[in-house]
Phi, psi and omega in degrees: 000124179270122181233165173244131174252117182244130173238116183231128186229160175200148171268109182243014176150127183261151182220108350266144188062232179254019193273329186203185179245140180282140180305329181293330177294313179296323180294321178294319177296320177301317180297315182295316183284330176297320177298318180292326178293318180295331180283347180096358179293318179252146169281313182203169180200163172216132178255129178210193182212161165222112187060234181263018181257128175277128185243124178249112181251120190223146170242144181196181180241025186266351182086169181284154180056033179286131185298319182293319179293316180294323177295320176304313181294317179300313180297325178295317178294320178296316179296319177294327178296322177297321176296317180299320179295319179296326180275354182068030182291153184284136177065037181303126181073021187305318185272359180268096190268011178222160179267347185214143178290141184226047175107311170205170188272358178297130181082004181251001177123308180298153175270143186225128170225118183225146173216145175246135182203160174278118184296132178276172178302321173231121188236081175278133177227152175237129175257113176266136180227135184234153177228145179067038176209180188252171185298333182282002183297339182275350186305307182294312178301321180290322176298313182294325180290315190254359181221355185246109180292344175288341174260312185247096181292340178301335177297336181263316192250352178263115183304324184280359175245354189295336180279352173091194185224157175251143184245122173269118185245131181255135168268102189283345178273325180259000182049055176231167177218158179213149179245131179247144176259127177251137016267352189300324189248024185294327179294317176298316182297320182295333175304322185268307186288350172287354174245074191287352177286341181240318184253120189234133175289115180273318184206157177231139181231146173287138179276341179295312183234355180078013182281146180289135182249326183206153176212148182231167169269135182243009181294128176247111187302321183295325179288328179287314187272339183078010179201169178281120178234006184136163181276164188290325178051068193281167175235158182211135179243131181230127172276146187232161173072168180067241180281358180246165177303152179291162180307313181295328177289325180289326181280331189305320182302334183281353174291345169260112179283077186292156182284134178227163177269149181146243179055219185297126179054022179064021191239019185221155170269143177200167181284141176276106185269121178278132184216166170288162183300318178297339180266007180273064180233073186299118186238322182287113183054037186056038181191211350296169181308144183241152171222136176237163182221119177253120181261139179226150160259128179256126178219122184060028182082352180280140178269103177272108185143198012267160164259132178278096194291335180266005174277073190209123182297344178293345177264004183299322181295324177297322179292321177296319178297320178299320179293323178293318178296318179300318179298316180296313181296320182297331181294345178279347178053233184277010181264145169294149011269004176293307174286146180294155176296162187302323183292343176264359180258009187292345181258006177261202179281355183306314179299326179294319179294317180298319180296319181297326184262004187304317183288350182268351177275126180239157181292146175288148177292000000 
């Protein structure tokens, strides 16, 4: 059975501030998607959140970038925004950067990760959702999952993974893409994906059969809006087992709380802290950045789950390490490397300050 798994998210109002999502927002989204399921547009769905981001996880047979599915999500976000406004939630409709739907939600603010595939006899998938960080946050975990044998031993000992994976990488500033083959081209690839503010892993494919293994959202709000309107808060979908890494191999990279950009006002580096879904309420300095993982078994297009994959005491040490890193980074205050470098601050108030002081800069003798 060929199905499409779509994950589409948006920040349409925070409770309180930017820390979490109000239950009424999730209830409204549940109502909208339940109606679509009864109409036959969707096979199944799950509504959840990560911090203040509403997450719509859907299965259907309409293919990727389907106008009806995207219109459903847009209408759901608009309807949820009305609820947010009535509740006086902060930043109501923040990610909706247009007044009217125009075919699909790409380029309109919401984050989108979709994949179409032939469903296997057993189809485990993990949906990763992040808050207070940027679209490039998945680069390191995806590299470690699909190209690093110290994380994924299957790359060494599983015959159906031994030929490696291919990585589709997007240059989000020049709107170009390139595909790298791993392991042969990992050094070339790392030159680019090691700069995640510009080069983002969009998708990963098995080289054995060419099947899609992972897909991410690459929408960068600042590039779409031309100003800072909030962080990207990306999503990522990964298929597991069989010709792909095992569930435990896919989760393992997040045991290192690697540094990502985002946090307060989207202008700081901080550790990506893995948490259970109920703990995805970034509060300290609006952070640190959070990541959650919802696991599903898909059968006949039905979403069996979710399992809250990071609700596991074996990750407690990673959370403690993230808090130690957060404490260290915060002590730097407005200084780099806690604050982002100047070229990443161009969508904040920095250009206004520079313009105001332009006449006060004089040449050195």
